[in-house]
C-alpha positions in Angstrom: -27.8 -9.8 -6.4 -25.4 -12.7 -7.2 -23.0 -13.8 -4.5 -20.0 -12.4 -6.4 -21.6 -9.0 -6.8 -22.4 -8.5 -3.2 -20.7 -5.5 -1.5 -18.2 -6.8 1.1 -19.4 -6.3 4.7 -17.8 -3.2 6.1 -17.9 -1.1 9.3 -16.7 2.5 9.7 -15.3 4.2 12.7 -15.6 8.0 12.8 -13.8 9.7 15.7 -14.6 6.6 17.8 -18.1 6.0 16.7 -18.8 2.7 14.8 -21.4 2.6 12.1 -22.0 0.7 8.8 -19.7 2.1 6.1 -22.7 2.8 3.9 -23.9 5.3 6.6 -20.6 7.1 7.2 -20.7 10.9 6.7 -17.9 13.3 6.1 -18.4 17.1 6.8 -18.6 19.2 3.6 -15.9 21.5 4.9 -13.5 18.8 5.9 -10.1 19.7 4.6 -9.4 16.2 3.4 -12.4 16.6 1.1 -11.7 20.2 0.0 -7.9 20.1 -0.3 -6.7 16.5 0.1 -5.2 17.8 3.4 -4.9 14.3 4.8 -2.9 11.1 5.0 -3.9 7.5 5.0 -2.8 3.9 5.7 -4.0 0.6 4.4 -3.5 -2.6 6.4 -4.2 -6.3 6.0 -6.0 -8.2 8.7 -5.4 -11.9 8.9 -6.9 -14.1 11.7 -8.3 -10.9 13.2 -4.9 -9.2 13.6 -3.2 -6.5 11.6 -0.1 -7.8 9.7 3.0 -5.6 10.2 0.9 -3.4 12.5 3.7 -1.5 14.2 5.4 -0.6 11.0 2.2 0.8 9.5 1.5 3.0 12.5 5.0 4.2 12.5 4.7 5.3 8.9 1.3 6.9 9.7 2.9 8.9 12.5 5.7 10.0 10.1 3.2 11.1 7.5 1.2 13.1 10.1 4.4 14.8 11.3 5.5 15.7 7.8 2.3 17.5 6.9 2.1 18.9 10.5 -1.2 17.4 11.7 -1.1 17.2 15.5 -3.4 15.8 18.2 -3.7 12.2 16.9 -3.1 9.6 19.7 -1.9 6.5 17.9 -2.6 4.0 20.8 -6.2 5.3 20.9 -6.5 5.0 17.1 -5.1 1.5 17.2 -7.6 0.5 19.9 -10.4 1.9 17.7 -9.3 -0.3 14.8 -9.4 -3.4 16.9 -12.8 -2.3 18.4 -14.1 -2.1 14.8 -12.5 -5.4 13.8 -14.0 -7.1 16.9 -17.4 -5.5 16.3 -17.7 -7.1 12.9 -15.8 -10.3 13.9 -13.5 -9.7 10.9 -10.9 -12.4 10.3 -9.6 -11.6 6.8 -10.1 -7.9 6.1 -8.7 -4.6 4.9 -8.3 -1.6 7.3 -8.3 1.8 5.7 -7.4 4.8 8.0 -7.6 8.4 6.9 -6.7 11.4 9.1 -7.5 14.9 7.9 -6.6 18.2 9.4 -10.3 18.7 10.3 -13.2 20.8 9.3 -13.1 24.6 9.0 -14.1 27.5 6.8 -12.4 27.1 3.4 -9.0 28.8 3.5 -5.7 27.4 2.4 -3.8 28.2 5.6 -4.0 25.9 8.6 -7.0 26.6 10.7 -6.5 27.2 14.4 -7.9 25.0 17.2 -9.3 22.4 14.9 -9.4 18.8 15.9 -8.2 16.2 13.3 -10.9 14.1 11.7 -10.2 10.4 12.3 -11.9 8.1 9.8 -11.4 4.4 9.3 -13.2 1.4 8.0 -12.7 -2.3 8.1 -14.0 -4.4 5.1 -14.0 -8.1 4.4 -11.2 -9.1 2.0 -11.6 -11.9 -0.5 -8.1 -12.2 -2.1 -8.5 -11.3 -5.8 -4.8 -11.9 -6.6 -4.4 -15.7 -6.6 -4.6 -16.1 -10.4 -2.4 -13.1 -10.9 0.2 -14.7 -8.7 0.1 -17.8 -10.7 0.3 -16.3 -14.2 1.9 -12.9 -13.5 0.6 -9.4 -14.3 1.1 -6.8 -17.0 2.3 -3.2 -16.5 2.0 -0.1 -18.5 4.9 2.4 -18.4 3.9 6.0 -17.7 5.9 9.2 -16.9 6.0 9.9 -13.2 4.2 13.2 -12.9 3.5 13.0 -9.2 4.6 15.6 -6.7 8.0 15.7 -5.0 7.0 14.1 -1.7 5.9 10.6 -2.7 7.4 9.5 0.6 4.3 11.0 2.4 1.2 8.7 2.1 -1.0 11.6 1.1 -4.6 11.2 -0.2 -3.6 13.4 -3.2 -3.6 10.5 -5.7 -4.9 12.1 -8.9 -1.8 11.3 -10.9 -1.9 7.7 -9.7 -5.6 7.5 -10.6 -5.1 8.7 -14.1 -2.1 6.4 -14.6 -4.0 3.4 -13.4 -7.0 4.3 -15.6 -4.6 4.3 -18.6 -3.3 0.9 -17.5 -6.8 -0.5 -17.2 -7.8 0.7 -20.6 -4.6 -0.9 -22.0 -5.6 -4.2 -20.5 -2.9 -4.0 -17.8 -2.9 -4.4 -14.0 -0.5 -1.7 -12.8 1.9 1.0 -13.8 5.6 1.4 -14.1 6.5 5.0 -13.3 9.7 6.6 -14.7 11.2 10.1 -14.4 12.1 12.4 -17.3 15.7 11.0 -17.3 14.3 7.4 -17.5 14.9 6.5 -13.9 12.3 3.9 -12.8 10.7 4.8 -9.4 7.8 2.5 -8.5 4.2 1.6 -9.4 1.0 3.5 -8.8 0.1 1.7 -5.6 2.9 -0.8 -5.3 6.6 -1.0 -4.8 8.7 -2.3 -7.7 11.6 -4.8 -7.8 13.7 -6.0 -10.8 16.3 -8.7 -11.3 19.3 -7.8 -13.4 22.3 -10.1 -13.8 21.2 -12.1 -10.8 20.9 -9.1 -8.5 17.6 -7.8 -7.1 17.1 -4.0 -7.5 14.6 -1.7 -5.9 14.5 2.1 -5.8 16.1 3.5 -2.6 13.9 5.3 -0.1 13.7 9.0 -0.9 11.0 11.6 -1.6 10.5 9.9 -5.0 8.9 6.7 -3.6 6.7 5.6 -0.8 8.6 3.7 1.8 6.6 0.5 1.4 6.0 -1.6 4.5 5.9 -4.8 2.4 8.9 -3.6 0.5 10.9 -3.2 3.7 9.7 -6.6 4.9 10.9 -8.2 1.6 14.3 -6.6 1.9 14.6 -8.2 5.4 13.7 -11.5 3.9 16.2 -11.2 1.0 18.9 -10.5 3.5 18.1 -13.7 5.5 17.9 -15.7 2.2 21.2 -14.2 1.1 19.7 -13.0 -2.2 22.0 -10.3 -3.7 20.1 -7.0 -3.3 20.8 -3.4 -4.1 18.6 -0.4 -3.2 19.3 1.3 -6.5 16.9 2.5 -9.2 16.9 0.8 -12.6 16.7 2.7 -15.9 13.9 2.2 -18.3 16.4 1.5 -21.1 17.5 -1.6 -19.2 14.1 -3.2 -19.1 15.0 -5.4 -22.1 17.9 -6.8 -20.0 15.9 -7.4 -16.8 15.2 -11.1 -16.3 12.4 -10.7 -13.6 10.1 -8.0 -12.3 7.6 -8.1 -9.4 5.5 -5.6 -7.4 4.7 -5.8 -3.7 2.0 -4.3 -1.6 -0.2 -4.7 1.5 -3.1 -6.5 -0.2 -1.2 -8.1 -3.0 1.9 -9.5 -1.3 4.3 -10.4 -4.1 3.0 -10.3 -7.7 5.2 -11.4 -10.6 5.3 -9.1 -13.6 5.5 -10.8 -17.0 5.2 -7.9 -19.5 5.7 -4.1 -19.6 4.1 -2.3 -22.5 3.3 -5.8 -24.0 7.0 -6.7 -24.1 8.0 -9.8 -22.1 10.2 -9.6 -19.1 12.7 -12.4 -19.3 11.0 -15.4 -20.7 7.6 -13.9 -20.0 6.9 -16.1 -17.0 7.3 -15.6 -13.2 11.0 -16.1 -12.4 12.8 -18.2 -9.8 14.0 -15.3 -7.6 10.5 -13.9 -7.6 9.1 -17.3 -6.6 11.7 -17.7 -3.9 10.8 -14.3 -2.4 7.1 -15.0 -2.8 7.5 -18.3 -0.8 9.6 -16.6 1.9 6.9 -13.9 2.2 4.1 -16.3 2.7 6.2 -18.4 5.0 6.8 -15.3 7.2 3.0 -14.7 7.3 2.5 -18.3 8.3 5.1 -18.1 11.0 3.5 -14.9 12.4 0.1 -16.6 12.5 1.7 -19.3 14.6 3.2 -16.7 17.0 6.8 -17.2 16.1 7.4 -13.7 14.7 5.7 -10.2 14.6 3.5 -11.2 17.5 0.8 -8.7 18.3 -1.7 -8.8 21.2 -4.2 -6.3 19.7 -3.5 -3.7 22.4 -1.6 -1.3 20.2 2.0 -0.6 19.4 
C-alpha cells in the first residue's frame, strides 16, 4: 500500500479499555447504534494536548444534559483521553468521543439502570486543508432540513450526510444551509461567517446552529482585534453583496470560501478580513503552544 493510502494510526478506548481502533466492537443493542441516542465531540490534539479542551468538555456536558444521559464522569473521561493519547504517543491527532445511553432491549423509552457506553478514539491527523486555506473552498447551498435542536451535538447526522454528498457530487467542499425563509444558518460540519459592508456576521447561538467551539474562539479574537462583528444571520438573497465568506471548525481552523453555487464571493479570492482572522487564530494556537494562553496540564478540566 502506498504511503498516502495507509490508514492513519488509531487507538480506541471503550469504557476505559484501550485497543486498536480496527478491533473496537459496539454491542448490537447499543442505543446509539439503534436510535442515534448519543452525543459526540471532536477535538484536535497538538503537541500531545487537546486544543480548547475545557470548552469542548463543557459542550459535551451540555449535550449530555439536554438528552438526559446521566452517569458520565467528565474528569474520568478526560483522563481516559489522555491515557489513549499517551499510549499511542500521539502529537498531532484527532480525538473523537461518543457517549450513548447504553445497551438494552430495543424500545424507544429510556431503559432503567443502564450504564452509558463511553467510546472514544484517537487518530493521527495529517492536515488536509493547507491547499484549501491558500486557494479557498467552494460551497453548495442546500435547504436546512435538520431537526430543531442543532445546538445538541447529536450523532443523528443523516441530513448533514446527504447534504455533504450533494456537495461532493457538485465538486464542492461544504454546504451552506438556509431555512425556508432564506435565513442562512451554518454549514454541514462547520460554522459560517460572512462580511457585509465591512462587518463580520455569523448566526447567533440558538437551537438552529451548533455553538461551535472554534466559532466562539474566533469571536473572542475579533473582539480583541476590534473587527466589527454582529451575531446576526445573513439572508441568502444578500450573498451577491457579501464580500467575504469563511467557515470554521475544529480540524479545519479558518477556511476561506470563494464561491457558493459556482458564483464568486467578492472577487472570488480569500479576503483581507478572513486572512486577518486566520492569522489571529493560528497566532493564538502558537501562543498556547508556548504556554501563554489556554494552558492545560493534561489532568482534566
